[in-house]
N, C-alpha and C positions, 0 to 999 in steps of 0.2 A: 667528647671525642675530638682528638686533635687532627691536624693534617697528616695525611699518609705520606710516607717518604716516596720519592720517585721509584725506588726499587719495588716497594709494595704495590704501587699503582701498576707498574709494568708486569709484575707477577699476576695480579688480578686480571689484567687484560689478556695475558697469555692463557690463563685458565679458562676465561670466558670464551675465547676463540676456540680452544680445544674442545670445550663442551658443545659449542655450536657445530663444529665439524663432526663430532661423534654423533650428535642427533641426526644430522643430515645423512651420515653414512648408514645409520640404523634405518632411516626412512627409505633410503635407496635399496637396502637389502630386503626390507619387507616388501616393497613394491615388486622387486625382481622375483621373490618367492611366490607372490600372488599371481604374477603373470605366468610363471612356470606351472603352477598348480591349476590355473583356470584358463586353458586355451580358449580363445574366442570362438564362439559358435557361429556358423554361417546360416 
């Protein structure tokens, strides 16, 4: 395997960042749903 071009590195970095952002958004959405479905009991 040879060296990746700068464009390929930049594209891979952007995809990785987008994937991390999507995972974080999914985690936030899941947590919000759980909070809405499970009100805290006193």
